[in-house]
N, C-alpha and C positions, 0 to 999 in steps of 0.2 A: 834776387837783389845781391849785388856784389858787396862785400864787406870793405868799407873804406879804411885805408891805412891811417892809424892815429899814433900820436905821441902823448905820453903823460909827462907833464913837467912836474917832477917831484918823485924822488926814488924812495925816500925813507919815511916821509911823514904819514900820518894816519889817513888823511884824505887822499894823498897820492896812492897809497896802498889800497884803499877802498876802490879807487878808480881802476887800478890794475886788476883787482878782484872782479869787478863788474865787467871788465873787458875780456876776461878769460874765455867767456862763452857768449859774448854779445852777438846777436844775429846780423847787426848792421855795421858794426865797427870792429876793426882788427888791430890789436896792439902790435905795433911794428918797431917802436923805439921808446926809450925813457930818456928824459932830460934831467940831469942831476948835477951835483957839485963836482968839482974837478977830481976829488978823491974817490967819489962814487964811480966816475967814468973808468977808473982803473980796475973795477971789480966786475965780476959776473953778477947777474941779477939775483941768483940764489944765494950770493954771499952777503947781500944787504939784509940786516936784521929785520925780521918780520914782526910788526907791532900789533897786529890784530889778533883777536881771540881765535878766529877760525884758522884752519890750516892754510898755508900758502897754496893757492891753486896752481895747477900745472900751467906754466907759461912757456912760450917759445924762447929759444936762445936769441934774444934780441939785444941790440947794442944799447949801452948806457952812454949817452953823449954829454960832453961837458958843456953845460948851458952858458958858461962864460967864454967859450972858445970863439975866436973870430970866424970860424967856419961852421958854427952851429946851424945857422939858417940854411946855408948851402948844403950841409950834410943832410938836413931834413928833406930838402927838395930832391936830392939825389935818391933818397929812399922813397920818394913819391908820397910823402906824408901830406894828407889833405886836411886833417883835423888835429888840433892841439887841445888837450884838457889841462888847464893851468891850475895846479894845486900848490902854488908858490906863496912864500911870504910877500907882503905887499911891496917891500922895497925891491925885491927881485922881479916881481911882475911888472913893475914900472919900467924896467930896463928892456924887457923882452916881448911882452904881449903885443904892443903896437907894431914892433918890427916884424913879428910873424904875420900879423894881419895884413900889413902892407905888402908882404911877400906873397900873399894869396892863400895862406894857410888859415882856415877858419878857427878862431880861438873861442873856447867856451871856458870861462874863468870862474873859479871859486875864490880868487883873491879879491881883496877889497879895493885895490888902487883905482880901478876904472869904474867902480860903481857910481851911478848918478852923473857920469860925465856926459855932456851933450853928444848926441849921435851914437851912443853906445847903450843898447837896451839892457835894462835891469828888469828881469822878468821872473815871475812865479806863474807857470803856465795855466793854473786854474784860477788865476786872479786877473792878470793883465797881459794875456797872450797877444793882444793887439799891439802892444808896445814893440813887438818884434819888427815892426815896419822900419825901424831905424837900423836894422841889421844890414851890414855891407854898404854903408854910406862911404863918405870920403875917408873915414877912419879905417876902412877895411872891415872884413867880416869878423866882428868881435862882439860877444855878448857876455853878460855877467849874471851869476846867481847871487842871491841875497845873503845877508847875515843869517847864520843858522838859527838864531833865537827868534828871528822874525816869523819863521814858518808856523810854529804852533799858535802864534798870536794872529797872524794875518789871514790864514786860511779859514778858520771859523768865522772871523769878522767879515770876510768876503761873502760868506753865505748869508749874512744878515744885512747886506748893503741896502736892500729895498726898504728897510726900516729907518734908514738915514742916520748914520752914526754921528753923534755930537761930541761925546767925550769918552775917553778910554783910560782906565787905570790898570796897570799891569805890574806884577811882580814875577820875576823869573827865578827858577832854581835850575842852574845849569851844570851839566856833567863835567867831570875832570877832562874828558877827551876833547871838550870844546877848546881847551887851551893847548892841545897838542900832546904828543907822546911823552914828552919829558915830565909833565905834571902827572900823567897817567901812571908813570913808573916811579914817581917820587914816594919814598917811604913815609914821610910825614903826611903827605896828602892822602895816602891810602890808609893811614891811621886816623884820618879825620882832622888832622891839624893843617889848616890852610886858610889863606886870606880870602874871605868871601867877596871882596871887592873886585870888580872888573872894570878898570878905568876906560871910559869912553864908550862902553857897550850900550848903555841906555840911549845915548845920543845917536849912535848908529841905527839902533832899532827904530827910534822915532823918525829919523830922517828918511829911512828906507820905506817905512810904512806909508808915510805921506806920499812918497814918490810912486809906489806901485798902486796906490789907491787913487792917484791923480791922473792927469793926462800926460802926454809926452812933453808938454810945454809948461804945465803948472801943477804943483803938488796939491793934494787934497786939503781941505780945511776941517781938521779934526783936532780938538784939544786932547793933549796926551800928558799922562803922568806915569812915567816908566822907571822902574828900578830893576837892577839885575844883580844876581848873586851867584857865586860858585858854591856848589855843595859836594858832599862826599858821596858821589855816585859815578860809576864808570862811564856809562853812556845814557843819553836821553835828556832832553831839555823840557822842563815842565813850566807852564805859565799859569798864573792865577789872575783872572780878568774880571773887572766890573766895567760894564759899558752902558752908556746912556744914549737913547735913541729918540728922535723927534716923533716917530710914528708909533702908535700903540701896538703892543704885541701880546700874544698869549703863549703859554708854555708849548701848546700844541703847534702853533705857527712857527715857533723857534725850532722845535725838533724836526718839523717838516722841512724847514729851510736847510738845516744841516743834512737831512737825508737826501735831498735832491741836488745839493751842490756837487758839481762835477766839472771835469775838464771839458773844453770844447770837443765836439764829437770827433773831429778829425784827429785829435791827439789821443783818443782812446786806443788806437792801434799801436801807440808807442810801447816798446817793450818794457820801459820803466814806469809807465802809468799804472797806478794801483787800480784795483777793481772799483773802489770808491775813494773819492778824495778825503772824506771824513769817515771815521769809524766811531760811532756814538756808543758810550757805555754809561752805566749809572755812576760808577766811581772809578777813578783811574788808579790802577795798581802799577807802580813804576817798574816792577820786575816782570809781571805777566804781560804787560801791554806795550813793550818796547818794539816788538816786531809785528806789524800789521800790514796786510795787503788790501785793507779796506773791508774785508769780509771775515777774516780769521786771524788769530794770533798764532805765532809759532814759538815753541820753546826750544826747538833745535833748527834754527834757520840755516839755509844754505845760500847765502847771498851771491855766490859765484854762479849759481844755477838759476835761482829765482830772483829776477830783477824787480819784481813787484813787492817782495817782502820788505818791510821797513819803510815803505814809501807813503803810507797813509798817515794822516794826523788823527790822533785819538782825542775825542772830546768827552768830558764827563762832568759830574757835579754841577749840572745845569740847574740854576734856580732863578725864578722870576721874582725879583724884589718888589717891583711894582710894574705897571703896564709899559713903563718907559725905561726900566732899568733891569739889566740882566747880569748875572755872574756865572762864570763857568771856569773850568780848568781845561787845559789842552796839553798834549804831550807828543813829541816826535823824536825820531832817531836823528841825532844831530850830525853824525858823519854819513848817514844815508840820505834821507830826504833833505836834511839841512845842508848837505855838502855834496859829496860825490854823486849820489843818485839824482839830486835836483839839478846839478850842472849837466849831467849826462842827458837828462830829460830835455834840456834846452837844445842840445845837438839833435836829439830825436825830433823835436818840434821843427827845427830847421829843415830836416830831411823831409818830413811829412808835408811841410808847406812849400817845398821846392826851392828853398833859399840857398842850397848848395849846388854847385855846378854838377 
């Protein structure tokens, strides 16, 4: 299989650099260009400050193109770019994603602007892979990943859909990196002095949950009570959930549902698909359980080589309150499964399903 030329939109942000990291050895996609701000376009890639804990991977000497330039799209077409991974702020994504899609470049976006827009699939592949039928409609080939906080909530709940979800209460504890590199490097935040409030986050999580659990025409009917907070942790979003179901359950039936939940068979060949969608533990340890491939945890991950690590959602503290009420905690890597890895998995799904030329 030939490696398809790609551009990452975002030179210096955490998600953009996670995407660069994942593309350094990806078997299906080849990093051929970066789209960045005007000042970044005057620099070599190795001059851009590297924000991730892991060492910058070896990357080819590729151009950084000014995303605001009148020639940006034509420059990408000259480079024969086929796929764009958008890791842009919403206001910038608004200006460029649709233009690229209309030019025939398939856009897979981590930005929030086009989420839940008609004709643009918002997909978590192990929950609503069928929503990809909207891909490449009149709006062009454009698909979106979800809010990073939704992942640890939605994936375990998806495993329990057969019990018919009625009501969900969730509280999140979200890492500093979820707000971008500036907060991650803020001295006060790293000393534990930070505002726990995340304006608009709970509303986004609720809207997107109902969207991915619904049909392409109608959201799901589930009562939700969601609160979101920022905490003093570098990476990893943890959620604490209590859910009410209309069908009775036992603890064994819940654990079995978690165990068998998986991606559609065709997607298991995707390089970014973890060995298991969910990794069940007795109790979540936010330090030890950050990097899972569905079967094992890594204390020394190499995400530029191992695309599965960090892609599983960890579930623990599972308690049956009564036969209709369950509580659990879940945890996922917000810049991997919740952002760069999840968005890349959408492009891999498009490849497997033959949705790209």
